[in-house]
Each structure stands twice: as structure tokens, then as C-alpha cells.
VMD Tcl script that draws the C-alpha trace (Angstrom):
set ca {
  {114.16 73.81 103.50}
  {117.18 72.95 105.64}
  {117.55 69.48 107.12}
  {118.46 69.48 110.83}
  {121.70 67.72 111.78}
  {123.44 67.14 115.10}
  {126.77 68.48 113.79}
  {127.62 71.79 112.15}
  {130.41 73.06 109.94}
  {133.48 73.72 112.09}
  {132.54 71.27 114.90}
  {135.12 68.80 116.18}
  {133.78 65.26 115.88}
  {134.72 61.65 116.67}
  {134.00 58.83 114.20}
  {132.02 56.00 115.80}
  {132.15 53.32 113.09}
  {133.94 52.37 109.90}
  {137.59 52.28 108.92}
  {138.24 55.67 110.58}
  {136.68 54.60 113.93}
  {138.01 56.54 116.94}
  {139.61 59.32 114.91}
  {138.85 63.01 115.42}
  {138.52 65.81 112.94}
  {136.87 69.10 112.07}
  {133.77 69.21 109.85}
  {134.64 71.00 106.60}
  {131.33 70.61 104.77}
  {127.86 69.15 105.30}
  {125.93 67.30 102.60}
  {122.43 67.36 104.21}
  {120.55 65.87 101.25}
  {122.81 62.81 101.34}
  {122.99 62.87 105.18}
  {126.81 62.94 105.06}
  {129.69 65.18 106.17}
  {133.21 65.81 104.91}
  {135.74 65.77 107.78}
  {139.25 67.21 107.62}
  {141.89 64.51 107.10}
  {139.51 61.52 107.27}
  {138.25 59.04 104.62}
  {140.94 60.10 102.15}
  {140.16 59.07 98.56}
  {142.18 59.33 95.36}
  {140.81 61.10 92.30}
  {142.47 61.00 88.90}
  {142.61 64.41 87.25}
  {142.93 64.68 83.49}
  {145.61 66.67 81.72}
  {144.83 70.38 81.32}
  {146.71 73.55 80.46}
  {147.17 74.26 84.16}
  {148.21 70.69 84.89}
  {149.92 69.28 81.75}
  {151.02 66.05 83.44}
  {147.66 65.18 85.01}
  {147.78 63.83 88.54}
  {146.26 61.62 91.19}
  {144.84 63.99 93.80}
  {144.03 62.84 97.33}
  {141.11 64.49 99.13}
  {138.56 63.88 101.85}
  {135.56 61.64 101.18}
  {132.25 61.85 103.02}
  {131.15 60.02 106.18}
  {127.53 59.23 107.07}
  {126.12 61.40 109.89}
  {125.07 58.35 111.92}
  {128.77 57.48 112.34}
  {129.69 60.89 113.82}
  {129.45 62.28 117.36}
  {130.47 65.65 118.74}
  {133.85 65.38 120.47}
  {132.53 67.20 123.55}
  {129.76 64.60 123.99}
  {132.24 61.78 123.38}
  {134.64 63.13 126.05}
  {131.81 63.55 128.57}
  {130.69 59.98 127.91}
  {134.25 58.64 128.40}
  {134.68 60.54 131.70}
  {131.84 58.62 133.38}
}
mol new
graphics top color blue
foreach p $ca { graphics top sphere $p radius 0.5 }
foreach p [lrange $ca 0 end-1] q [lrange $ca 1 end] { graphics top cylinder $p $q radius 0.2 }
display resetview
């Protein structure tokens, strides 16, 4: 059973709260069971990757973390609200 959310994959959103407040981005992935979304270029986190054959040095990779749905608003709604 799918959980209904107010944003969809590919939507442009604005962050309402948190350290990324006021920033815009495109939704890359939804995590409906956790009620969170991964947004392009926002909430960047660092992950240590162990040494492998493909990556003999190992590395510290930076990627997007998730943001709670309650802190997101569609950019179109945000712009309409600011125009008033």
C-alpha cells in the first residue's frame, strides 16, 4: 500500500526549516515509510567507503541525505504564497 505524499519524484521543492532553509532542489527519491525525501544537492553528508578492488584507496564520498516531508513545500506553492 502506497503512502500519499504532497511531493513526488521530480518535483521542485523549497525547504521550510532546518539548516537548508530557503533552498530549492529537485526530489530525487521518496522514502514514504520514513516520511522523508532525498533532494538534489541538499543535506549533503559524508560516507566513508572501505577499500575494494574497484577503489583500492578507499574514499570519503559526499552524497545527499534525507529531509523530512513536513519541512518541504512545492516551489510553485511557495512562489504563489510569496506573490501575495
